[in-house]
N, C-alpha and C positions, 0 to 999 in steps of 0.2 A: 520334387524331391526338395527338403531342409537342407538350407546352405549349415557346411560344418563350420564352426564357431572356431576363431582362430586359438590354440591352444595357450594358457596364460603362462608367463614366467615363472615358474619356479623357488618359491623366498628363500633368499642365503639363509644359514642353518646362521641362528644368533649363538656367536662360543667363545666372542672377547668380553669378558668381565672390567671392573671397574679399573685393576691392577694393570692387566696389558694393556687397555686402551687409554691410562695414563700416561705409561711407558709409555706407548708407540708416540703420542703427543708432543712428550718434554723431551725423547730423542729426535722428533722432526724439527723441535725448536731450537734443540743445544746447535748440533752437527758441528760446524768449523766457527759459524756465525761470530760468538762472542769474540772466539781467540785471537780472530782478524780485524773486528770491528775494534776492538779493545783500544788499541793504539792510535787509533784513527780517532777517537773517542776523545783523548788524550790530551792529543794534538792539534785540537779542535776546541775543545771547554777549559784545558786550563787546571786550575784546580778544582771545577766547580764539572768537571766529568761524570758524579755518581749522581746529579740532576737531569740528565740524559738520557741514564737509566730508567730510572722513577717517572720521567715521564712517557715512556715507550712503552714502560708497564702500566700506565692508568690508560694511553687508548687503546690497547692491547683488550684491558678489562671493559671499557666501553662496549668494543665490538663482540669482545665476547660473550656480553649481553644478549646480544642479536643472534649469534652464534645458536648461544643454547636453548632461546628457544624457538630459533627453526629447527635444530637437531632434537627438538623436546615432543614439538607437536610432528615434526616428517622424516621421523625415522628411519629415513630408505637411504639407499646407496645412489651413488652420484650428487651430494653436498648441493653447491651454487647450481649447476645445472639442474636437479631436479626443482628444488626451491623455488629458480625461473619461470621453470613451466608451469604449477601450484599458482604460483601467485601473480601470472599474463593470462593464462589457458592456454592447454596441450594446443589449440588448434589456432591461433591466434598469436597475439604477441609475444605468447611464452615460447612458441618454437622460434623464431628468431631471436631471441636472447639467450636461449638457451644454446643454439646453433652459436654465436657471437661469444658466448661464452668459453667453447670448447674449443673454437678457434683463435681466441689470446691465450688459452690454456697450451696449446700447443706452440705457441710463441713464446710465451714467460713460463711455462716450465722447464724445459731446457734450458734458459738463462740461469732460472734458481739454481739449478742443477750445473752447471757450468760455473757459477759462483763458488759455490762451495768445494768445486772441484781444482777451480785454483787456489783456493787456500788451502787447500790438502796440499799442492804442488809447493806452495812457500813453506810450510812448514816440514816437508822434504827434505826442501834446501837447507834446513839446519842439522840433518844428518847426514845427507849427500850433498856436497855439493854441485851445482849446476849449473857451468857458465856459457855452455852451449844453447842459442834459443831455442832450440825443440827441444830440448831437454825438460824444461816445467811442463810444456805442450803434453808430450809424451807421456807422463806422468799424471794428467789431470784428465786426460782420455783413456787410459789405462783404467783407472779408478772409478770412471762412471762404466765402464764395459764389465768390472767386478762388479759393479752395483746391480748392474740388471739381474746379473749370473745370481747374487744373492738373494735378491726379491722374486726372483719365477719359484716360488714356495706356496706349500698352503696355506692359510692365513691363522694356524695356528702353531707352524714354526717361524713364519715373521712375528707373530706374538711372544715367542718364547727368546727371540733373537731381538727383539727389543726389549726386553728385561733385562738380559743378559746387557748390552751395551748400556743402559741406563745405568747399571751398577755399577760399569766402567766409568763412567760421566760423575757417578755421585762420589766415587771413589779420589777421580784426580781431583776434584774440585776440595774435597774435602782435606786433602792432601794440602795443596794449594792453600787453604787457609789457615788451616793448623803452622803452613810454614810462616803466615803471618804472626800469629800469635805468639811464635819463637823468636821472632827475627826482625821483627818492626823498625825501621827505620828512619819513618819519614809520617808526618801528620795527614790525615785525610779527611777532608771536610764533608758532610751529605749532603749540606746546603750550602748557597753563597752565604760568604759573611761581609761584613763590611772591607772595603780596600779588597778583594777578591776579584774584582773584575779584570786586572792585568791588564790597565789602561784602556777597556773598550768602556764605551758608554752604552747604555740600558740598552737602546733599541740595536746596536748590532750585538749585544750578547745575546740579548734575544735571536738575533736572525743565527746567530752562530749556535744556537741550543737549537733552536728547529732542524737546521743542518744536522745536527749530531743525533735529535731524533729519529732522523728519515734512519740511519744508521743502526740506531737500536730498534728501531720495530723492525727493521728487517732481520735481528738477532731473536725477535719475539716470536715468528711467524711460525705458522704452525699448529698452534694450539685449536684450531678449526679441523685439522686432521679428522677428527674422529667422527667427524657429521657425514662424511666423504663417505665411512664408512658406517654409515648409520645401520644396513641394514644387518650388518653381521655383531651388532653389541648386543649382551643381553641388558634388558631393561633398560632400554635406550632414552625413554620420560625420565630416569634420575640420573643413572650414568653417564648419559651425552651431559650433559648442564656441572655435573660434579667435575669430571675427563678436565673439562675445559678449565674452569676455576683453579682446578688442583694445580694444573697445568702454569697456567700464570703466574700463579700465586706461589708456586714452590720454584719456578725458574727465575724470576723477578728475587726471589730471595739471594738462591746461588750465583745470578750475576751481580749481584751487590755486595755479595761475601768477596767472591772472585775479584774484582774492579777494584775494592778496599783493601783484600790481601794484597794484590800485584801494583797496589800503586802505592805500598808504606814499604814496598822496597825498592822499585824500580820507579822514580819519580816522575811526574810529569814534565818538569822542565827537561829530564834529561830524554823524554821521549820527542820532544819538542827538538830538541839539540840535534839527534841522529837524524828528525825528518829533516830538518834545517839542510845539514850540513849533507844529508843525499841528494838535494835537489829533485825531489822526483823520481829516484831509482829507489831501487829496494836496499832498505837499511835495517839493522838488529829488530825493531821495533816490530817488524813482519814478524816474528816468531818471539813476542815480547814473553810470553809464558815459556819458554825455553831457558830465555834468557835469565827470569827472574829464578828455576828450581837449580839453572847453573851458580848463582849468586849464592844460593842457600845451602847447596848439598854435593855441589860439582859435576864436573860433564856427566859421569855415566847416569847419576840420577835424572838431567837434561834430558841426554838420549831418552829412557825409562818414560818420562815425562812426554817426551815429544810423540813418542810410540803410541800412549795411552789418548792425547788429543787426537794422533789421525785415526 
């Protein structure tokens, strides 16, 4: 009697084109990250805060080259899990390394989601003051459960949802940038100029830049998301690399414009003053975008902008 061969897994239908793939990447990159890290970077870097966002984008582009090549050569579902198995062998070191990747993902992925939920709760605090210790935690936990419900959908529905959220993000950032064009109050430098080190020697300024770049890189994470969906992307040899680089370059432009806009209305000196006065406690800078819109258009517009951020 001939042994029966195990049935091979049916290939996933490739239904995501370049637009939804790029939209899912960009939505995964934006999230709450830039709105939360913006005041932190301003507080660390002072007048040179835009430089940290440029450095973060440069590092993302270098890493994107690797992801693009792997995603085009091995367009399968699983991303790093599959890449490690293919690189080190299905039955040797690849099994161990892919297992370790899944294990660390079980620890790391909830932390990333939790950090976004904490940022969400911070901005909710602008709309609804939360004085009790448990209230921000309840909001953060509730949004995690809501995301699980929203993502329990077919891949086409998630792609459409990604496009809708992408449009909302672009609309919000466009609104903020237009606000800068009509209400600019403070100059913002893209690159350091003589005398702009704020009293820091070159070595300490470089250390501050490195620490700030860690936070900006966090806001760029997600450009590789398309590689985890490699088995569902149409024409992956072309669309995977394109989605990665379009995402990084597009988000870089949006982040630079966003920081330039906010820094032109809410100066880095103000942000540092708020943070110093609070002494580590929550302060106005934690919902800086809401403060920015409130100054330009009033409290009602700030509430609408906060809703779009959320």
